[in-house]
Structure formats: structure tokens, C-alpha cells
KELUMRO-742361 format. One record per residue (C-alpha): residue number from 1; x, y, z. Coordinates in Angstrom, 3 decimals. Example, Ala and Ser with C-alpha at 12.3 -4.5 7.8 and 13.67 -1.06 7.14 Angstrom:
2
{site 1, {12.300, -4.500, 7.800}}
{site 2, {13.670, -1.060, 7.140}}
This chain:
460
{site 1, {96.310, 122.336, 128.732}}
{site 2, {94.206, 124.746, 130.182}}
{site 3, {90.257, 123.820, 129.715}}
{site 4, {87.324, 124.704, 131.181}}
{site 5, {84.780, 122.546, 131.348}}
{site 6, {81.307, 123.282, 132.312}}
{site 7, {80.251, 121.175, 136.165}}
{site 8, {78.766, 117.983, 135.039}}
{site 9, {75.209, 118.223, 136.473}}
{site 10, {74.283, 114.482, 137.199}}
{site 11, {77.355, 114.688, 139.060}}
{site 12, {76.923, 117.453, 141.387}}
{site 13, {74.202, 116.441, 142.044}}
{site 14, {75.138, 113.047, 143.520}}
{site 15, {77.574, 115.201, 145.671}}
{site 16, {74.731, 117.251, 146.589}}
{site 17, {72.663, 114.255, 147.806}}
{site 18, {75.842, 112.703, 149.088}}
{site 19, {77.754, 115.350, 151.295}}
{site 20, {75.843, 118.466, 151.622}}
{site 21, {73.716, 121.412, 150.075}}
{site 22, {75.034, 123.868, 147.297}}
{site 23, {72.648, 126.246, 145.659}}
{site 24, {73.814, 128.923, 144.140}}
{site 25, {70.728, 130.839, 144.829}}
{site 26, {70.281, 130.804, 148.227}}
{site 27, {72.715, 132.520, 150.775}}
{site 28, {73.341, 129.721, 152.680}}
{site 29, {75.978, 127.042, 150.723}}
{site 30, {77.161, 124.325, 151.992}}
{site 31, {80.663, 122.635, 150.428}}
{site 32, {81.412, 119.256, 150.338}}
{site 33, {84.413, 118.187, 152.080}}
{site 34, {87.968, 118.862, 150.032}}
{site 35, {88.379, 114.312, 150.078}}
{site 36, {84.529, 114.483, 147.870}}
{site 37, {85.920, 117.455, 146.010}}
{site 38, {89.050, 114.938, 145.036}}
{site 39, {87.078, 112.213, 144.330}}
{site 40, {85.317, 114.395, 142.298}}
{site 41, {88.085, 115.766, 140.359}}
{site 42, {89.141, 112.536, 139.486}}
{site 43, {86.349, 111.158, 138.267}}
{site 44, {86.050, 114.430, 135.943}}
{site 45, {89.508, 113.982, 134.882}}
{site 46, {89.091, 110.762, 134.328}}
{site 47, {85.504, 111.274, 132.232}}
{site 48, {88.177, 113.666, 130.495}}
{site 49, {90.549, 111.082, 129.645}}
{site 50, {87.691, 108.362, 128.771}}
{site 51, {86.452, 110.877, 126.572}}
{site 52, {89.471, 111.547, 125.023}}
{site 53, {90.247, 108.028, 124.701}}
{site 54, {87.682, 107.661, 122.037}}
{site 55, {88.603, 111.116, 120.257}}
{site 56, {92.182, 108.906, 119.780}}
{site 57, {91.350, 105.763, 118.516}}
{site 58, {91.569, 106.879, 114.624}}
{site 59, {94.997, 107.798, 115.761}}
{site 60, {95.276, 104.737, 116.942}}
{site 61, {94.517, 102.726, 114.631}}
{site 62, {96.557, 104.495, 112.115}}
{site 63, {99.786, 104.129, 114.517}}
{site 64, {98.530, 99.895, 114.390}}
{site 65, {98.338, 100.137, 110.311}}
{site 66, {101.987, 101.626, 110.629}}
{site 67, {103.246, 99.360, 112.803}}
{site 68, {102.086, 96.299, 111.622}}
{site 69, {102.802, 97.020, 107.614}}
{site 70, {106.200, 98.616, 108.741}}
{site 71, {107.407, 95.459, 110.965}}
{site 72, {106.150, 92.627, 108.545}}
{site 73, {107.868, 95.425, 105.371}}
{site 74, {111.582, 95.831, 107.079}}
{site 75, {111.559, 92.216, 107.630}}
{site 76, {110.920, 90.978, 104.317}}
{site 77, {113.742, 94.060, 103.298}}
{site 78, {116.361, 92.337, 105.767}}
{site 79, {115.539, 88.902, 104.904}}
{site 80, {115.781, 89.272, 101.052}}
{site 81, {118.828, 91.880, 100.991}}
{site 82, {120.946, 89.371, 103.489}}
{site 83, {119.825, 86.346, 101.294}}
{site 84, {119.631, 87.315, 97.489}}
{site 85, {121.796, 91.297, 96.947}}
{site 86, {125.238, 90.654, 96.910}}
{site 87, {127.736, 92.081, 99.718}}
{site 88, {128.486, 96.104, 98.485}}
{site 89, {127.560, 99.197, 100.182}}
{site 90, {124.048, 100.140, 99.119}}
{site 91, {123.096, 96.763, 100.495}}
{site 92, {124.750, 97.377, 104.157}}
{site 93, {123.052, 100.942, 104.131}}
{site 94, {119.561, 99.868, 103.160}}
{site 95, {119.850, 96.831, 105.625}}
{site 96, {121.014, 98.949, 108.734}}
{site 97, {118.306, 101.374, 107.561}}
{site 98, {115.509, 99.010, 107.726}}
{site 99, {117.029, 97.581, 111.080}}
{site 100, {116.344, 101.215, 112.601}}
{site 101, {113.106, 101.477, 111.032}}
{site 102, {112.157, 97.999, 112.556}}
{site 103, {113.210, 99.019, 115.695}}
{site 104, {110.478, 101.909, 115.176}}
{site 105, {108.054, 100.290, 114.090}}
{site 106, {108.685, 97.311, 117.296}}
{site 107, {109.420, 99.533, 120.071}}
{site 108, {108.884, 103.111, 119.335}}
{site 109, {105.391, 103.164, 117.963}}
{site 110, {103.425, 100.976, 120.175}}
{site 111, {105.308, 102.629, 122.750}}
{site 112, {103.873, 106.184, 121.697}}
{site 113, {100.470, 104.439, 121.507}}
{site 114, {100.384, 103.767, 125.158}}
{site 115, {101.508, 107.572, 125.294}}
{site 116, {98.598, 108.887, 123.533}}
{site 117, {96.214, 107.502, 125.207}}
{site 118, {96.206, 108.908, 128.181}}
{site 119, {96.450, 112.589, 127.901}}
{site 120, {94.701, 113.191, 131.326}}
{site 121, {96.002, 110.471, 133.743}}
{site 122, {99.414, 109.715, 132.586}}
{site 123, {101.529, 107.873, 135.664}}
{site 124, {103.881, 106.435, 133.928}}
{site 125, {106.980, 108.890, 133.669}}
{site 126, {109.452, 106.343, 132.454}}
{site 127, {107.522, 104.841, 129.123}}
{site 128, {107.486, 108.340, 128.749}}
{site 129, {111.282, 108.781, 128.806}}
{site 130, {111.580, 105.671, 126.906}}
{site 131, {108.973, 106.541, 124.191}}
{site 132, {110.452, 109.723, 123.420}}
{site 133, {114.486, 108.214, 123.392}}
{site 134, {113.614, 106.336, 120.974}}
{site 135, {111.379, 108.053, 118.887}}
{site 136, {114.621, 111.047, 118.852}}
{site 137, {117.214, 108.102, 118.594}}
{site 138, {115.736, 106.128, 114.992}}
{site 139, {114.722, 109.754, 113.788}}
{site 140, {118.564, 110.959, 113.427}}
{site 141, {119.619, 107.376, 112.942}}
{site 142, {117.849, 107.400, 109.687}}
{site 143, {119.113, 111.124, 108.741}}
{site 144, {122.698, 110.069, 109.050}}
{site 145, {122.178, 106.521, 107.067}}
{site 146, {120.464, 108.525, 104.087}}
{site 147, {123.469, 111.259, 104.469}}
{site 148, {125.670, 108.433, 104.250}}
{site 149, {124.364, 107.016, 101.018}}
{site 150, {123.918, 110.282, 99.526}}
{site 151, {127.950, 110.612, 100.258}}
{site 152, {128.286, 106.771, 98.976}}
{site 153, {126.946, 107.469, 95.431}}
{site 154, {128.664, 111.235, 95.380}}
{site 155, {131.575, 108.873, 95.040}}
{site 156, {130.344, 106.575, 92.839}}
{site 157, {129.075, 108.881, 90.346}}
{site 158, {130.886, 112.365, 90.817}}
{site 159, {134.398, 111.105, 91.948}}
{site 160, {134.199, 107.468, 90.459}}
{site 161, {138.443, 107.138, 89.861}}
{site 162, {139.685, 108.837, 93.409}}
{site 163, {139.312, 106.741, 96.784}}
{site 164, {135.722, 104.894, 97.679}}
{site 165, {133.968, 103.748, 100.739}}
{site 166, {135.068, 100.225, 101.225}}
{site 167, {132.003, 97.664, 102.071}}
{site 168, {134.336, 97.532, 105.377}}
{site 169, {134.022, 101.440, 105.799}}
{site 170, {130.639, 101.344, 105.456}}
{site 171, {129.786, 98.737, 108.242}}
{site 172, {131.809, 100.964, 110.842}}
{site 173, {130.094, 103.669, 109.258}}
{site 174, {126.664, 102.399, 110.060}}
{site 175, {127.803, 101.748, 113.579}}
{site 176, {129.282, 105.429, 114.050}}
{site 177, {125.856, 106.630, 112.668}}
{site 178, {123.669, 104.324, 115.586}}
{site 179, {126.527, 105.769, 118.081}}
{site 180, {125.860, 109.587, 116.739}}
{site 181, {122.167, 108.799, 117.646}}
{site 182, {122.312, 107.741, 120.691}}
{site 183, {124.546, 110.877, 121.795}}
{site 184, {121.706, 112.856, 120.037}}
{site 185, {119.387, 111.593, 121.903}}
{site 186, {120.252, 110.750, 125.597}}
{site 187, {118.537, 114.371, 127.056}}
{site 188, {115.448, 112.536, 126.109}}
{site 189, {115.429, 110.575, 128.981}}
{site 190, {116.167, 113.680, 131.594}}
{site 191, {114.186, 116.198, 129.616}}
{site 192, {110.674, 114.071, 128.743}}
{site 193, {108.921, 112.290, 131.666}}
{site 194, {105.323, 114.242, 133.977}}
{site 195, {103.755, 117.375, 132.576}}
{site 196, {100.851, 118.060, 135.518}}
{site 197, {98.663, 121.285, 134.704}}
{site 198, {95.696, 122.732, 136.924}}
{site 199, {92.378, 122.455, 135.513}}
{site 200, {88.931, 124.185, 136.024}}
{site 201, {86.425, 121.224, 136.055}}
{site 202, {83.842, 123.121, 137.330}}
{site 203, {82.869, 126.335, 139.715}}
{site 204, {84.087, 124.713, 142.787}}
{site 205, {86.405, 121.513, 142.056}}
{site 206, {89.855, 122.181, 139.897}}
{site 207, {91.698, 118.898, 139.816}}
{site 208, {95.628, 118.295, 137.702}}
{site 209, {96.050, 116.551, 134.889}}
{site 210, {99.193, 114.755, 133.972}}
{site 211, {100.926, 114.279, 130.486}}
{site 212, {103.348, 112.458, 128.542}}
{site 213, {105.479, 115.644, 127.949}}
{site 214, {108.480, 118.116, 128.155}}
{site 215, {109.082, 117.395, 132.396}}
{site 216, {107.969, 119.623, 134.902}}
{site 217, {111.897, 119.974, 136.519}}
{site 218, {112.286, 121.145, 133.032}}
{site 219, {109.440, 123.268, 131.272}}
{site 220, {110.619, 126.758, 132.795}}
{site 221, {113.775, 126.395, 131.979}}
{site 222, {115.159, 127.156, 128.549}}
{site 223, {116.456, 123.217, 128.202}}
{site 224, {113.574, 122.488, 126.060}}
{site 225, {114.178, 124.509, 123.645}}
{site 226, {117.654, 125.052, 123.242}}
{site 227, {116.794, 120.673, 122.834}}
{site 228, {114.517, 121.274, 119.494}}
{site 229, {116.488, 123.994, 118.183}}
{site 230, {119.356, 121.258, 117.773}}
{site 231, {117.297, 118.918, 116.169}}
{site 232, {116.139, 121.313, 114.172}}
{site 233, {119.926, 121.949, 113.079}}
{site 234, {120.918, 118.704, 112.709}}
{site 235, {117.763, 118.195, 110.809}}
{site 236, {118.236, 120.990, 108.857}}
{site 237, {122.343, 120.235, 107.902}}
{site 238, {121.397, 116.891, 106.780}}
{site 239, {118.215, 118.281, 104.719}}
{site 240, {121.243, 120.586, 103.176}}
{site 241, {123.887, 117.120, 102.787}}
{site 242, {120.987, 115.606, 100.742}}
{site 243, {120.090, 118.545, 98.178}}
{site 244, {123.950, 119.785, 97.344}}
{site 245, {124.960, 115.979, 96.854}}
{site 246, {122.130, 115.185, 94.206}}
{site 247, {122.079, 118.026, 92.834}}
{site 248, {125.615, 117.502, 92.130}}
{site 249, {124.442, 113.839, 91.154}}
{site 250, {122.229, 115.106, 89.152}}
{site 251, {123.835, 117.132, 87.193}}
{site 252, {126.986, 114.597, 86.882}}
{site 253, {123.802, 111.909, 85.462}}
{site 254, {122.697, 114.532, 83.098}}
{site 255, {126.151, 115.119, 81.439}}
{site 256, {126.734, 111.598, 80.897}}
{site 257, {122.910, 111.398, 79.634}}
{site 258, {123.797, 113.908, 77.034}}
{site 259, {127.210, 113.007, 75.943}}
{site 260, {125.300, 108.976, 75.344}}
{site 261, {122.526, 110.852, 73.446}}
{site 262, {125.179, 113.147, 71.153}}
{site 263, {126.801, 109.783, 70.618}}
{site 264, {123.883, 107.921, 69.684}}
{site 265, {123.380, 110.628, 67.329}}
{site 266, {126.527, 110.589, 65.415}}
{site 267, {126.105, 106.663, 65.692}}
{site 268, {123.325, 107.750, 63.338}}
{site 269, {124.802, 109.705, 60.732}}
{site 270, {126.737, 106.857, 59.946}}
{site 271, {130.303, 107.390, 61.948}}
{site 272, {129.969, 104.779, 64.304}}
{site 273, {127.651, 102.382, 63.248}}
{site 274, {128.002, 98.387, 64.490}}
{site 275, {128.181, 97.485, 60.427}}
{site 276, {131.331, 99.724, 60.451}}
{site 277, {132.622, 98.463, 63.654}}
{site 278, {132.302, 94.968, 62.390}}
{site 279, {133.920, 96.096, 59.345}}
{site 280, {136.765, 97.649, 61.248}}
{site 281, {137.290, 94.559, 63.115}}
{site 282, {137.395, 92.396, 59.910}}
{site 283, {140.308, 94.549, 58.230}}
{site 284, {142.214, 94.212, 61.752}}
{site 285, {142.012, 89.960, 61.088}}
{site 286, {142.718, 90.735, 57.634}}
{site 287, {146.116, 92.333, 58.197}}
{site 288, {146.861, 89.879, 60.936}}
{site 289, {146.781, 86.964, 58.861}}
{site 290, {148.713, 88.707, 56.201}}
{site 291, {151.553, 89.953, 58.196}}
{site 292, {151.810, 85.863, 59.933}}
{site 293, {151.877, 84.300, 56.151}}
{site 294, {153.959, 87.171, 55.210}}
{site 295, {156.377, 86.327, 58.227}}
{site 296, {156.235, 82.594, 57.766}}
{site 297, {156.979, 82.372, 54.304}}
{site 298, {160.790, 84.867, 55.290}}
{site 299, {161.528, 82.138, 57.604}}
{site 300, {164.369, 80.690, 55.343}}
{site 301, {165.879, 83.691, 53.665}}
{site 302, {169.119, 84.158, 55.478}}
{site 303, {169.551, 87.281, 53.398}}
{site 304, {166.665, 89.356, 54.340}}
{site 305, {167.963, 93.321, 55.295}}
{site 306, {166.922, 93.863, 58.900}}
{site 307, {165.454, 96.743, 57.503}}
{site 308, {162.736, 95.941, 55.960}}
{site 309, {161.806, 93.386, 58.522}}
{site 310, {162.065, 96.726, 60.918}}
{site 311, {159.763, 98.561, 58.132}}
{site 312, {157.176, 95.629, 58.363}}
{site 313, {157.102, 95.625, 62.253}}
{site 314, {156.456, 99.682, 62.106}}
{site 315, {153.695, 99.885, 59.663}}
{site 316, {152.076, 96.734, 61.472}}
{site 317, {149.400, 98.401, 63.895}}
{site 318, {150.207, 98.387, 67.589}}
{site 319, {147.297, 96.026, 68.582}}
{site 320, {148.692, 93.732, 66.284}}
{site 321, {152.562, 93.583, 66.960}}
{site 322, {153.195, 90.221, 68.607}}
{site 323, {156.276, 89.236, 70.153}}
{site 324, {159.592, 88.563, 68.323}}
{site 325, {162.381, 86.574, 68.892}}
{site 326, {165.941, 86.875, 67.480}}
{site 327, {167.633, 83.725, 65.825}}
{site 328, {171.066, 84.259, 64.422}}
{site 329, {171.226, 83.602, 60.525}}
{site 330, {174.161, 82.905, 58.493}}
{site 331, {176.027, 85.684, 59.303}}
{site 332, {173.176, 88.316, 59.994}}
{site 333, {170.519, 88.427, 62.452}}
{site 334, {167.364, 87.333, 61.559}}
{site 335, {164.022, 88.377, 62.933}}
{site 336, {162.084, 85.129, 63.663}}
{site 337, {158.160, 87.076, 63.253}}
{site 338, {156.105, 84.049, 64.049}}
{site 339, {153.777, 84.791, 66.571}}
{site 340, {153.008, 82.384, 69.439}}
{site 341, {150.031, 80.291, 69.930}}
{site 342, {149.832, 82.203, 73.583}}
{site 343, {149.627, 85.698, 72.090}}
{site 344, {146.882, 84.880, 68.964}}
{site 345, {144.952, 83.190, 71.770}}
{site 346, {145.084, 86.901, 74.062}}
{site 347, {144.194, 88.762, 71.046}}
{site 348, {141.150, 86.593, 69.366}}
{site 349, {139.967, 86.357, 73.177}}
{site 350, {140.153, 90.397, 73.653}}
{site 351, {137.907, 90.738, 70.709}}
{site 352, {135.317, 87.894, 71.141}}
{site 353, {135.163, 89.428, 74.923}}
{site 354, {134.839, 93.250, 74.000}}
{site 355, {131.017, 93.473, 72.987}}
{site 356, {130.290, 91.427, 76.523}}
{site 357, {132.528, 93.497, 78.532}}
{site 358, {130.575, 96.989, 76.919}}
{site 359, {126.996, 94.786, 77.804}}
{site 360, {128.640, 94.253, 81.534}}
{site 361, {130.002, 97.648, 81.900}}
{site 362, {126.325, 99.096, 80.353}}
{site 363, {124.377, 97.131, 82.814}}
{site 364, {126.548, 98.021, 86.120}}
{site 365, {126.101, 101.761, 84.698}}
{site 366, {122.139, 101.234, 84.881}}
{site 367, {121.992, 99.199, 88.408}}
{site 368, {124.134, 102.732, 89.469}}
{site 369, {121.718, 104.715, 88.103}}
{site 370, {118.797, 102.772, 89.742}}
{site 371, {120.317, 102.947, 92.727}}
{site 372, {120.862, 106.722, 93.096}}
{site 373, {117.309, 106.837, 92.118}}
{site 374, {116.086, 104.551, 94.404}}
{site 375, {118.044, 106.482, 97.682}}
{site 376, {116.755, 109.645, 96.355}}
{site 377, {113.614, 108.468, 96.755}}
{site 378, {113.998, 107.269, 100.322}}
{site 379, {115.471, 110.633, 101.331}}
{site 380, {113.034, 113.014, 99.763}}
{site 381, {110.112, 111.005, 101.444}}
{site 382, {112.361, 111.130, 104.766}}
{site 383, {112.103, 114.839, 104.678}}
{site 384, {108.916, 115.501, 103.848}}
{site 385, {107.646, 112.938, 106.548}}
{site 386, {109.523, 115.159, 108.992}}
{site 387, {108.821, 118.885, 107.619}}
{site 388, {105.612, 118.791, 109.687}}
{site 389, {106.821, 117.460, 113.066}}
{site 390, {109.464, 119.922, 113.337}}
{site 391, {107.193, 123.009, 112.490}}
{site 392, {104.752, 122.215, 114.693}}
{site 393, {107.096, 121.458, 117.494}}
{site 394, {108.407, 125.149, 116.986}}
{site 395, {105.362, 126.971, 117.020}}
{site 396, {104.738, 124.768, 119.595}}
{site 397, {107.497, 126.295, 122.234}}
{site 398, {107.549, 129.429, 120.588}}
{site 399, {103.614, 130.378, 120.848}}
{site 400, {102.779, 128.708, 124.208}}
{site 401, {98.876, 128.043, 124.041}}
{site 402, {99.041, 127.266, 120.110}}
{site 403, {97.941, 123.674, 121.325}}
{site 404, {95.096, 125.132, 124.097}}
{site 405, {93.487, 127.089, 122.186}}
{site 406, {92.662, 124.384, 119.343}}
{site 407, {88.928, 122.630, 118.832}}
{site 408, {88.969, 118.493, 119.131}}
{site 409, {89.000, 118.517, 115.193}}
{site 410, {91.923, 120.765, 115.277}}
{site 411, {93.693, 118.441, 118.240}}
{site 412, {93.072, 115.369, 116.444}}
{site 413, {94.721, 116.446, 112.919}}
{site 414, {97.697, 118.601, 115.282}}
{site 415, {97.964, 115.149, 116.404}}
{site 416, {98.425, 112.905, 113.493}}
{site 417, {101.010, 115.626, 111.761}}
{site 418, {102.973, 115.252, 114.855}}
{site 419, {103.464, 111.316, 114.410}}
{site 420, {103.695, 111.675, 110.637}}
{site 421, {107.380, 110.224, 110.563}}
{site 422, {106.631, 107.484, 111.130}}
{site 423, {105.407, 107.274, 107.899}}
{site 424, {108.728, 106.613, 106.201}}
{site 425, {109.574, 103.309, 108.501}}
{site 426, {106.501, 101.725, 106.993}}
{site 427, {106.784, 103.310, 103.547}}
{site 428, {110.728, 102.567, 103.229}}
{site 429, {109.531, 98.638, 101.647}}
{site 430, {106.820, 99.887, 99.478}}
{site 431, {108.806, 102.246, 97.785}}
{site 432, {112.108, 99.354, 97.063}}
{site 433, {108.818, 96.681, 95.463}}
{site 434, {107.832, 99.747, 93.188}}
{site 435, {111.121, 100.993, 92.486}}
{site 436, {113.853, 98.093, 92.625}}
{site 437, {113.069, 95.336, 89.968}}
{site 438, {114.793, 92.688, 91.666}}
{site 439, {113.546, 93.756, 95.143}}
{site 440, {110.130, 93.159, 93.320}}
{site 441, {110.715, 89.806, 92.003}}
{site 442, {113.134, 88.640, 94.867}}
{site 443, {109.573, 89.311, 96.810}}
{site 444, {107.015, 87.864, 94.636}}
{site 445, {109.706, 84.215, 94.545}}
{site 446, {109.895, 84.351, 98.559}}
{site 447, {105.908, 84.263, 98.749}}
{site 448, {105.807, 81.741, 96.317}}
{site 449, {108.223, 79.289, 98.252}}
{site 450, {106.576, 80.088, 101.506}}
{site 451, {103.161, 79.468, 99.887}}
{site 452, {104.320, 75.975, 98.228}}
{site 453, {105.951, 75.036, 101.601}}
{site 454, {102.701, 75.810, 103.781}}
{site 455, {101.133, 73.708, 100.820}}
{site 456, {102.996, 71.240, 101.368}}
{site 457, {102.996, 71.085, 105.239}}
{site 458, {99.072, 70.991, 104.859}}
{site 459, {99.384, 68.419, 102.654}}
{site 460, {101.687, 66.594, 104.833}}
């Protein structure tokens, strides 16, 4: 942060009138006292700081909109997922992500606004430390939770018959992600603070500007670059994990989609039509009734051979074999083939509930696919919002005069992109409302209920 500011003529004239003569064209120059130079430097820095505040107004408005929208949206997410949705891994992870985003909107963004307003006269080191710590903590925790969500979807879709993450495990993993975020973000507390820089304010006046950035005690050490490299590595590991997991999930979903299309194609050729399935069930039922009548008619035949009865049993389909009991005849063992009522009821219930079970399984598959798609969209949005931040930070660390050589419009744009990661904290509830029909219906119902309660209170 090195600027050359043309001397403020009016301020210098005032200083000339009060403290002495300053004439560049004369051979005799009377300079003002050190106290007056310091007062002039503070005045010029204050003027610079005020002008910079005016330039920060668009950024402040942008961050304010994100904070308000994200706070209300994530409160709604926590309320609806905690009240409407059943207990599941996805519900646990989404609520954890919403709490982290709520923390960002309630604490992180307001503190970011406070640190961005004073670019030349910032004097609150602990606000700077807590602000940077909060930003890094929420970002890392959100990234870990997104990786956990991808792992859970991968286990459910690609390894459905193997070990699965239970709801208890998901809660433990959420706590572990918060702990990992704290471990990886605590170095921000000693690393960030007040950064000071000498500015040439006029031909005879220099001033010391201060801002929230890498602390003076750490700026000449390799720690900032190492810490940024650590963040980059964590980000790249997370991105690679998400990409690999969702590629595997996508391949599996595509395989099942092709399999389903092939099955539908065979159904259209008459191989597996609904009518044929109905005829098959009807034939089985008729065979069962015939078997039952044959068995009841042969009850009194004490001379029937066991071989004949055994052949009837062998020729009976396995699904329709019902429990048999041995009863003693006259000198011979006779097979009593009368089916029990419980066996018939059990067989009938399976046939009657078959279509419902198929429908429920299909609904579960659709819900799992929609949930996976929703989590994929959230992960993509998070990555896209975080890429500009890492890119600009790395360029800034490698090229020390990167920010100093920017014009005012370039600097404003730079600060916008430097805070682009806040977008994901506010946009997640919007993604839920667009891609999750259940969430959208629950939001409408909740808003309608709130409006009805407000109307009732007003009438009362």
C-alpha cells in the first residue's frame, strides 16, 4: 500500500498561514513544526480513509444483502429440516452446513464490513483477528461437511450392500468437522492483525497508514505464504475428493439409468408387460386353488401311495408349497396336504403388497437421486465461489505490488472477488428451494402459517 498523493493545496495554505512560510520558489523556506506535520498527516489520512469509505459503499451493500438473506434463509433451513424432515444422514449434514452458514452471516460478514471500512486508519487488531479466524473456520468446516456428504452419497449409491454411515456416525462426523475447522484456522489469530505502511502524502509530509491484514510481526516471515499454501492444499484435496466421488456416483447412476431404459425397451416388446405379469399371477393363483382342492379331496383316501403324493409336492412351484403335516393312516403314512389359513394369508399378502413395495422402492431411489443431485449443485457452487479468492490471495503473496499498482475501479473489483466465498453461505437456501420440492412446499406452508398467525393476532 504505497501511494503518492499530490499535496492538498487548501490544507497546506492553512498550515502556511498558521505555522510558517512554505514557498518552493524562494530561497528561504520555513518548514512547519513536527507536531503540525503529524497533524497534517493525520488529516490527510483521514481524508483518504473517508474517500475510501465512499468507494466501499457498493461492497458494504453487497455484503449486507448477503448477510440478511443468508441469515433468514439458513434460519428457515434449520427450522424446516428440523421440523419436517425425518432423521437421516442428509438431514444431519444439511443442518450442520446451515448452522455454519448462519454463523458466517451473523458474525463473519458483519465483522468483514467493519474491517473493510477503515483501509487507512484501522486500529482494532482483535476485530481483525476474529474476523479472519471466523472466515477461515467457516470455510474449512463447510468444505469438510461437503466432502462428508459426497462420501455418504457414494456409500449409499455405489456401495449400497456394504457398511453405511449411520445417523449417529453423521452427528459425530459433523462435530469432527467443526473440530478440524478450529485446528486449521487457529493460526489466523497470531498471524493477522495491524499492517502498517508509510505513505508519501505530500512533498514534505509522510504518514503511516494501518489496515487489517498480515500483522507487521509476521509479514517479513515465510508464515503467511506457508499458511496460504496450506489453505490451497486443503482446498485442492477437498475439490479432488468431491470431483472423484461425484464422478463415481454419476457413472453408477448412469449405469442404472441405462439398465432401466433397457428394461423399458424389453417391456415394449412384450417381454415384461403389465398384462403378462397379471396373467402370471392369475395362473399361479389358479394352480394354488387346484392344488388345494386336490388335497382336500384326497383326505379320505387312506390307500393313496406316498409316492403319488410326493410327486404332487415335487411338481408344485416352490412359492406355492405350503407346510405339510404327516398324519397316520391305516397302516400307512399319509400326507395331509391341507394348507393352513396362516400360510394362505401370508401368500396373499405378499402378492397384494408387491406393487406397493415396488412403488416405495422406486420412490426411495428417486429421492436418493434427487438428494445426490442437490448436494452436487451445492458443492459446485461452493467451489466456484472459492476459486477467485484463492487465486487472488496467491497472486498477492507472490507479487507484492499486485494491489498497489491497481487503479480505484480495479481495487473495488478486487475486493468484490476477494469476498466471493460469502455467496455460498447465502445462496444455499435458494438452491434448496429450487431443487428440493419438499423443501419448497414446506417453506410455502410455513410462510402461510406465519401469515395466518399474524392475521389472527391483528384481529384479536
